[in-house]
C-alpha positions in Angstrom: -9.3 1.7 20.6 -11.9 0.2 18.6 -12.3 -0.6 14.8 -15.7 -0.1 13.0 -16.7 -1.3 9.4 -17.4 1.3 6.8 -20.7 -0.6 6.1 -21.9 -0.3 9.4 -23.1 -3.9 10.1 -20.4 -5.6 12.0 -19.2 -5.2 15.5 -16.8 -3.1 16.8 -13.3 -5.0 17.3 -10.1 -4.2 18.7 -6.7 -4.0 17.1 -5.8 -7.5 17.1 -9.0 -8.9 16.0 -8.9 -6.4 13.0 -5.1 -7.4 12.2 -6.4 -11.1 11.8 -9.8 -10.2 10.3 -9.0 -8.2 7.1 -12.2 -7.4 5.4 -15.4 -7.0 7.7 -18.0 -9.9 7.6 -20.1 -7.2 6.2 -17.7 -6.7 3.1 -16.6 -3.3 4.5 -13.2 -2.0 5.7 -12.2 -1.5 9.2 -11.5 2.1 10.5 -10.9 3.6 13.7 -13.8 4.8 15.7 -11.8 7.7 16.3 -8.5 9.3 15.1 -5.8 10.0 17.6 -4.5 13.8 17.4 -1.3 15.7 18.0 -0.8 19.3 18.6 1.4 21.3 17.0 3.8 21.3 20.1 3.8 17.6 20.3 4.5 17.3 16.5 7.5 19.8 16.9 8.8 17.5 19.7 9.1 14.6 17.2 11.3 16.1 15.4 14.5 14.8 16.8 13.1 11.0 16.6 14.7 8.1 14.8 12.5 6.5 12.4 11.7 3.8 14.7 11.1 5.9 17.8 8.4 8.0 15.7 6.9 4.9 14.1 6.5 3.8 18.1 4.8 7.0 19.0 2.3 7.0 16.2 1.4 3.6 16.0 0.7 3.0 19.6 -2.4 5.0 19.8 -4.2 2.7 17.2 -3.2 -0.3 19.0 -5.0 0.8 21.9 -3.1 -1.3 24.6 -4.1 -4.6 23.4 -0.2 -5.2 23.0 2.2 -4.4 25.5 4.1 -1.3 25.1 7.5 -2.9 25.7 6.6 -5.5 23.0 4.9 -3.1 20.3 8.3 -1.1 20.7 10.4 -4.2 20.3 8.4 -5.5 17.4 8.7 -2.2 15.6 12.6 -1.6 16.1 12.9 -5.3 14.7 10.9 -4.7 11.6 12.7 -1.4 10.5 16.2 -2.4 11.5 16.4 -4.5 8.3 16.6 -1.4 6.2 19.8 -0.6 4.3 19.5 3.2 4.6 20.4 4.9 8.0 17.4 6.9 7.8 15.0 4.4 6.7 13.2 6.8 4.2 15.5 9.4 3.3 14.8 12.5 1.4 16.8 13.7 -1.7 16.4 17.0 -3.3 15.7 17.7 -6.6 15.1 21.5 -6.8 14.9 24.4 -4.3 11.3 23.1 -2.8 11.0 19.6 -4.5 12.1 16.5 -2.5 11.9 12.8 -3.5 11.2 10.5 -0.4 12.9 7.3 -0.8 10.7 4.5 0.5 12.5 1.4 -1.3 15.5 0.6 0.9 13.8 -2.2 2.4 14.4 -5.8 1.6 12.1 -6.0 -1.3 13.1 -2.4 -2.7 9.3 -1.1 -2.6 7.5 1.2 -0.3 5.1 -1.9 0.9 8.2 -3.2 3.0 7.2 -0.5 5.6 3.9 -2.2 6.1 4.6 -5.9 5.8 7.9 -6.1 7.4 5.7 -5.0 10.7 2.6 -7.0 9.8 4.6 -10.5 9.7 6.0 -9.7 13.2 2.4 -8.5 14.5 0.7 -11.4 13.1 3.1 -13.8 14.4 2.6 -12.2 17.8 -1.2 -12.3 18.1 -1.5 -15.9 16.7 1.0 -17.1 19.6 -1.1 -15.3 22.1 -4.4 -16.4 20.7 -3.2 -19.9 20.2 -4.7 -19.9 16.5 -3.7 -21.2 13.1 -3.9 -18.6 9.9 -3.0 -18.3 6.2 -2.1 -15.3 4.7 -3.9 -14.3 1.7 -3.1 -11.6 -0.9 -3.2 -9.8 -4.3 -0.4 -8.0 -5.7 -0.3 -5.9 -8.8 3.6 -6.1 -8.3 5.1 -5.2 -4.8 2.9 -6.5 -2.4 3.5 -10.1 -2.9 7.3 -10.2 -2.3 6.9 -7.7 0.6 4.4 -10.1 2.3 6.5 -13.0 1.4 9.7 -11.5 3.1 7.9 -9.9 5.9 6.0 -13.2 6.8 9.0 -15.6 6.5 9.9 -15.2 9.7 6.6 -17.0 10.6 7.4 -20.3 9.7 4.0 -21.7 10.8 2.0 -19.4 8.6 1.7 -20.5 5.1 1.0 -17.7 2.3 -0.8 -17.6 -0.7 -0.5 -14.9 -3.1 -2.0 -13.9 -6.6 -0.7 -11.8 -9.4 -2.1 -11.1 -12.8 -0.2 -13.2 -15.3 2.2 -11.5 -17.6 1.0 -7.6 -16.0 3.9 -7.3 -13.8 7.5 -6.7 -14.5 10.0 -9.7 -14.9 11.8 -8.7 -11.3 8.6 -8.3 -9.5 7.8 -11.6 -10.7 11.0 -13.3 -9.7 11.2 -11.5 -6.3 8.1 -13.8 -5.5 8.7 -16.9 -7.6 12.3 -17.7 -6.7 11.3 -17.9 -3.1 12.6 -21.5 -2.1 10.1 -22.1 0.8 7.2 -24.8 1.0 5.5 -22.1 3.0 4.8 -20.1 0.0 2.6 -20.6 -2.9 2.5 -18.1 -5.9 -0.5 -18.2 -8.4 -0.6 -16.1 -11.6 -4.2 -15.4 -12.6 -5.0 -15.1 -16.1 -6.6 -11.5 -15.8 -6.0 -8.4 -14.3 -5.2 -7.1 -10.5 -8.7 -6.2 -10.1 -9.8 -9.8 -10.9 -7.0 -10.9 -8.2 -8.5 -8.5 -5.9 -12.0 -9.5 -6.3 -11.1 -13.1 -5.7 -9.3 -12.7 -2.5 -12.1 -10.2 -1.2 -14.8 -13.1 -2.2 -12.7 -15.5 -0.1 -12.4 -13.2 2.9 -16.3 -12.3 2.8 -17.3 -16.1 3.2 -14.2 -18.4 4.7 -16.4 -21.3 4.9 -14.8 -22.6 2.1 -11.7 -23.4 4.3 -11.2 -27.0 5.7 -9.8 -26.7 9.3 -9.6 -24.3 12.0 -7.9 -21.6 10.2 -8.3 -17.6 9.9 -7.5 -15.9 6.5 -5.1 -12.8 7.4 -4.9 -10.0 4.7 -1.8 -8.4 3.4 -3.4 -6.2 1.1 -4.3 -2.7 2.2 -7.6 -3.7 3.3 -6.1 -4.6 6.3 -5.9 -1.5 8.8 -2.6 -2.4 10.0 -1.1 -1.6 6.3 -2.3 1.8 6.7 -0.9 2.5 10.2 2.3 1.8 9.3 2.3 4.1 6.3 1.5 7.0 8.1 4.6 7.4 9.8 7.0 8.5 6.7 4.5 11.1 6.1 5.4 12.7 9.7 9.1 11.8 9.2 9.2 13.5 5.9 7.3 16.6 6.6 9.4 16.9 10.0 12.8 16.5 8.1 11.8 20.1 5.9 10.3 22.2 8.7 6.7 20.9 9.7 4.8 21.9 11.9 6.0 25.2 10.8 5.4 24.5 7.2 2.3 22.9 5.3 3.9 20.0 2.7 2.3 19.1 -0.5 2.6 15.3 -1.1 2.5 13.7 -4.7 1.7 10.2 -4.2 1.5 7.6 -7.2 -1.9 5.8 -6.6 -3.5 2.7 -7.2 -5.5 1.0 -4.6 -5.5 4.4 -2.6 -4.0 3.0 0.5 -0.6 5.0 0.6 -2.2 8.0 0.0 -5.1 7.4 2.3 -2.3 6.9 5.0 -1.5 10.6 4.1 -5.2 11.7 4.8 -5.0 10.1 8.2 -1.9 11.8 8.9 -3.4 15.2 8.3 -6.3 14.3 10.6 -3.8 13.4 13.3 -2.6 16.9 13.1 0.3 17.2 10.4 -0.2 20.2 8.5 -0.7 19.4 4.8 -1.1 21.7 1.8 -2.2 19.2 -0.5 -2.4 15.4 -1.2 -1.8 15.3 -5.2 -3.4 11.8 -6.4 -0.9 11.0 -9.3 -2.4 8.5 -11.7 -1.3 6.8 -14.8 -3.5 6.1 -17.9 -5.3 4.0 -15.4 -7.0 7.1 -14.2 -10.0 6.0 -12.3 -9.4 8.5 -9.5 -8.4 11.6 -11.6 -11.5 10.9 -13.2 -13.5 11.0 -9.7 -11.6 14.7 -9.2 -12.9 15.7 -12.6 -16.3 14.6 -13.0 -17.5 13.2 -9.6 -18.2 10.0 -10.9 -16.7 6.9 -9.5 -16.8 3.9 -11.9 -14.9 1.1 -13.4 -13.2 1.3 -16.5 -11.1 -0.9 -18.9 -7.6 -1.5 -18.0 -4.4 -0.4 -20.2 -1.2 -2.3 -19.4 1.4 0.5 -18.7 5.2 0.8 -17.6 3.9 1.2 -14.2 1.9 -2.0 -13.2 1.6 -1.5 -9.6 -1.1 1.3 -10.6 -2.8 -0.4 -13.2 -6.0 -0.7 -11.1 -9.6 0.4 -11.9 -11.1 -0.4 -8.5 -9.3 1.5 -5.5 -10.6 -0.6 -2.6 -9.2 2.1 -0.1 -11.4 5.0 -1.5 -14.3 3.4 0.2 -12.4 4.3 3.5 -12.2 7.9 2.2 -15.9 7.9 1.1 -17.1 6.9 4.7 -15.3 9.8 6.1 -16.7 12.2 3.5 -20.2 11.0 4.0 -20.2 11.5 7.6 -19.2 8.0 8.5 -22.7 6.9 7.4 -22.2 3.0 7.1 -25.9 2.4 5.6 -25.4 5.0 3.1 -21.7 3.4 2.2 -23.2 0.3 2.3 -26.3 1.0 -0.4 -23.4 2.8 -2.7 -21.2 0.0 -2.8 -23.6 -2.3 -3.4 -24.6 -0.5 -6.6 -21.0 0.2 -7.7 -20.3 -2.7 -9.9 -23.5 -2.2 -12.1 -23.9 1.6 -11.8 -20.9 3.2 -10.3 -21.0 6.2 -7.9 -21.9 9.7 -8.5 -20.6 12.0 -5.4 -22.6 14.8 -4.2 -21.4 18.5 -5.0 -21.0 18.8 -1.1 -18.7 15.9 -1.0 -16.7 16.9 -4.0 -16.1 20.4 -2.4 -14.9 18.4 0.7 -12.7 16.1 -1.4 -11.0 19.1 -3.2 -10.3 21.0 -0.2 -7.1 18.5 0.6 -6.9 16.4 -2.7 -6.2 17.2 -6.1 -5.1 14.9 -9.1 -2.8 14.5 -12.0 -3.3 12.0 -14.8 0.3 11.2 -16.2 0.3 9.2 -19.3 3.2 6.8 -21.1 4.8 9.1 -22.7 5.2 11.4 -20.1 6.0 8.9 -17.8 8.8 8.1 -19.9 10.0 11.7 -20.5 10.2 12.3 -16.7 12.8 9.4 -16.2 14.7 10.9 -18.8 14.5 14.3 -17.5 15.2 13.5 -14.0 18.3 11.6 -15.3 19.5 14.4 -17.6 18.8 17.0 -15.1 19.6 15.6 -11.6 21.4 12.7 -12.3 18.5 11.0 -10.5 17.2 7.7 -11.9 13.1 7.2 -11.1 11.4 4.0 -11.5 8.3 4.6 -13.5 5.7 4.6 -10.5 7.9 7.5 -8.9 8.1 9.0 -12.3 4.3 9.6 -12.1 4.7 11.1 -8.9 7.3 13.5 -9.7 5.5 14.8 -12.8 2.1 15.2 -11.3 4.0 17.4 -8.8 5.2 19.3 -11.6 2.2 19.5 -13.4 0.5 21.0 -10.1 2.6 24.2 -10.6 2.9 25.0 -6.8 4.0 28.4 -5.6 7.7 28.3 -4.7 6.7 28.5 -0.9 5.1 25.2 -0.9 7.6 22.4 -0.2 6.7 19.4 -2.4 7.5 15.8 -1.6 7.0 13.2 -4.3 6.8 9.5 -3.1 9.5 7.1 -4.6 7.7 3.7 -4.2 10.0 1.5 -5.8 13.9 1.0 -6.5 14.4 1.7 -10.5 16.2 -1.8 -10.7 12.7 -3.5 -10.3 12.1 -1.8 -13.9 14.9 -1.7 -16.2 12.6 -2.4 -19.1 10.9 1.4 -18.6 14.6 2.7 -17.9 15.6 1.4 -21.6 12.4 2.5 -23.0 13.2 6.1 -21.6 16.2 5.9 -23.6 18.8 6.0 -20.7 22.1 4.2 -21.2 23.5 3.4 -18.0 23.9 0.6 -15.8 21.1 0.1 -13.1 22.2 -0.7 -9.5 21.0 -3.5 -8.3 21.5 -4.1 -4.6 23.5 -6.9 -3.6 20.9 -9.0 -1.5 19.0 -9.5 -5.0 21.7 -9.4 -7.4 21.3 -13.0 -8.4 17.6 -13.1 -9.1 17.7 -13.6 -12.6 19.7 -16.9 -12.1 17.4 -18.6 -9.8 14.6 -20.9 -10.7 11.2 -20.0 -10.6 8.2 -21.8 -9.0 4.7 -20.6 -9.6 1.6 -22.2 -10.9 -0.8 -20.5 -13.7 -4.5 -20.2 -12.5 -7.8 -19.5 -14.2 -9.8 -16.3 -13.1 -12.2 -18.7 -11.5 -13.1 -18.6 -7.5 -13.7 -22.3 -7.2 -10.5 -23.1 -8.4 -8.9 -20.6 -6.4 -10.4 -22.0 -3.2 -9.6 -25.7 -4.1 -6.0 -24.6 -4.4 -6.0 -22.7 -1.1 -7.4 -25.8 0.6 -4.9 -28.4 -1.4 -2.1 -25.9 -0.3 -3.2 -25.3 3.5 -4.1 -28.9 4.4 -0.4 -30.1 2.6 1.1 -32.0 5.5 4.5 -30.2 5.1 2.5 -26.9 5.7 0.4 -27.8 8.8 
């Protein structure tokens, strides 16, 4: 299995190489040259597998033999052994044909754990094989940072540098990162938005000459293909639980950077029958506007109760555009070069293709809080605000009664008690024991200017610290 850039100017690499590379040298994102496909009979045979067994079966083709099968299997089983629910990704039924897929039973209570628990183990393995050093660099809109720290914490020789938008994530999300007592972790609160943090990280990956010393930058954001691969698994797992491949399933996905829902798209290309992928956005509705008008362009960000979705540039949408435009890297390169100044207008044929699998719903702040309240009152089920966006989007889509709908619950409600209170719910939110003291711990982070030179200086100082090296 080889991987190519969406912008067509970088050489094809194998899985181990793109795991450490993150962004391609030409600024594009890596995608597989071919998508592995499974027959209906093969998918049916998967129904009896445990989550870890299914993960090994689905991830193995993307690794392409560069990691020994027995080693890969061991790493996958280790990654998901830390989950607190026996099913890893359990389904909870809300109504006759509507389920919630709980993706928050990992160490940091968010769906990002599915990829980042595995990513840390893979990075450690590949670095040891290649005899190389690395620094993990990422931007977070809330959950990626803590999941990356948790997943990479076992790799004591690899420092982790995470940026997040100052005062734009929940206190719980912030404390999950800033209370880590490790000299191997540096947290920077950037005076700006998540888009600003993401741009800083991408700039560092485009030109790594600023780093003093022999070092790889490793991406933990979903620009890293390994993130997408791990997230494909729970689409298969959930669909199999409610009748796939005999039934075609609709998924409603709270969407910001487009990585989670793009994993669903890849699952469909691998053969999983899929009725619809619903792009569920909050008031930062860049992708909903694409679906309505065909125009993809930046806009001003609003601060919402679902901060992990407060994004105006959805990086992984480039991967989908690459597919929609027949994998024409030169065309995508030109589009993305013009994007910042002009935006992109999608052709009518591309929009028809896009709408054949995807639909979208915009869920505003009032609807988000109403859905948290409604689900608690009607089902006794407590949603976090991101999951509430997904559930409300599914309900607004008005599927017929014979279409099973799965809404992805991407975070534990304990991470967003401010939204629970704002929804008018008077209940004690259960906080898992392993994070129950998070508000009692001292925090450690640094407020940084939205300035590339300052960020790169901080990275160098951190990496060259004698205690890290």
